[in-house]
C-alpha positions in Angstrom: 106.4 148.2 193.5 109.5 146.1 193.6 109.3 142.4 194.0 112.4 140.5 195.1 112.3 136.7 194.5 114.9 134.3 196.1 115.1 131.1 194.0 117.0 127.9 194.6 118.5 126.5 191.4 119.9 123.1 192.1 123.4 122.7 190.5 123.0 126.2 189.0 120.4 124.9 186.5 117.1 126.6 185.7 115.4 123.3 185.5 114.1 122.3 189.0 114.3 125.8 190.4 111.9 126.8 193.1 111.0 130.0 194.9 112.2 130.1 198.6 111.1 133.6 199.5 109.6 136.9 198.2 109.6 140.5 199.3 107.4 143.3 198.0 108.6 146.9 198.5 105.9 149.4 197.7 106.2 153.2 197.7 103.3 154.6 199.8 104.4 158.3 199.7 106.3 159.9 196.8 108.5 162.9 196.9 112.2 163.6 197.5 111.9 161.7 200.7 109.6 158.7 200.1 108.0 156.2 202.4 108.0 152.4 201.6 106.1 149.4 203.0 107.9 146.0 202.8 106.3 142.6 203.1 108.4 139.5 203.1 107.4 135.8 203.1 109.5 132.7 203.3 108.2 129.4 201.9 108.7 127.2 205.0 108.0 129.8 207.7 104.4 130.6 208.7 104.9 134.2 209.8 105.7 136.9 207.3 107.7 140.0 208.2 106.7 143.5 207.4 107.8 147.0 208.1 107.6 150.7 207.2 110.7 152.5 205.8 110.3 156.2 206.0 112.0 159.3 204.5 114.2 157.4 202.1 116.0 159.9 199.8 115.0 158.6 196.3 117.5 158.5 193.5 120.4 158.9 196.0 121.8 155.4 195.9 121.4 152.0 194.1 118.2 150.2 194.3 120.1 147.5 196.2 120.6 150.1 199.0 116.8 150.5 199.2 116.3 146.7 199.2 118.9 146.1 201.9 117.6 148.8 204.2 114.0 147.7 203.7 114.8 144.1 204.6 116.6 145.3 207.7 113.6 147.3 208.7 111.2 144.4 208.2 113.5 142.0 210.2 114.4 144.4 213.1 112.1 147.4 213.0 115.2 149.6 212.6 117.4 150.5 209.7 120.2 148.2 210.8 121.0 144.5 210.4 120.2 142.1 213.2 123.0 140.3 215.0 124.7 137.7 212.8 122.9 134.4 213.4 124.7 131.5 215.0 124.0 127.7 214.8 121.6 126.8 217.5 122.9 124.8 220.5 120.5 121.9 220.8 121.0 119.3 223.5 121.4 115.7 222.3 119.6 113.2 224.5 120.1 109.5 225.1 117.0 107.3 225.5 116.7 104.4 227.9 117.5 102.1 224.9 120.6 104.2 224.1 119.1 106.0 221.1 120.8 109.3 220.5 118.1 111.9 219.6 117.1 115.6 219.6 113.7 117.1 220.6 112.2 119.3 217.9 110.7 121.6 220.6 114.2 122.4 221.7 115.3 123.7 218.3 114.7 127.4 217.9 112.8 128.9 215.0 113.4 129.3 212.1 115.8 126.3 212.2 113.0 124.0 213.6 110.8 124.6 210.6 113.7 124.1 208.1 114.8 120.9 209.9 111.3 119.5 210.2 110.7 120.1 206.5 114.1 118.4 205.7 113.2 115.2 207.7 109.6 115.0 206.7 110.1 111.7 204.8 112.7 110.3 207.2 112.4 107.6 209.8 112.1 109.1 213.3 112.4 107.5 216.7 109.5 107.2 219.1 111.0 108.2 222.5 108.7 107.1 225.3 110.3 109.2 228.0 110.3 112.4 225.9 107.5 115.0 226.7 106.4 114.5 223.0 107.4 111.0 222.0 106.7 111.7 218.3 108.5 115.1 218.3 112.0 113.7 218.2 114.7 113.1 215.5 117.8 111.0 215.4 120.9 113.0 216.4 122.8 112.0 213.3 120.0 113.5 211.1 120.4 116.7 213.0 124.2 116.7 212.7 124.0 115.9 208.9 121.4 118.8 208.5 123.8 121.3 210.3 126.7 120.1 208.2 124.7 120.6 205.0 124.7 116.9 204.1 120.9 116.5 204.1 
């Protein structure tokens, strides 16, 4: 079995590193053309990905080829990369008291989970006219998050 671990090392230092994601690739059928099962998890996301990668010609390429193709299968169900992601377009609202905010339920996953984790200790507005008055964040926190400043 192969285990791929993605770690964050703040400032390039080992001290303070933390695991963000893991992937396990296990061979379930041997031979010249092997079958593999991949299971991937990401720290902040509740749903893992998995997939079956079949008839891979063992010893024909670098182990990184197997890793890349296995990840693609787990993400898309096919041996190809998904479309390149784009930054989500999220509407910015203005409350009755002129507070600029975004609604968390309008942020698509997985960005919502990342952003919610990022602002977990931040002050957030209570917007009475929003469908979920407690499910909002200041627009400047959202913009800082997208710019990589938070």
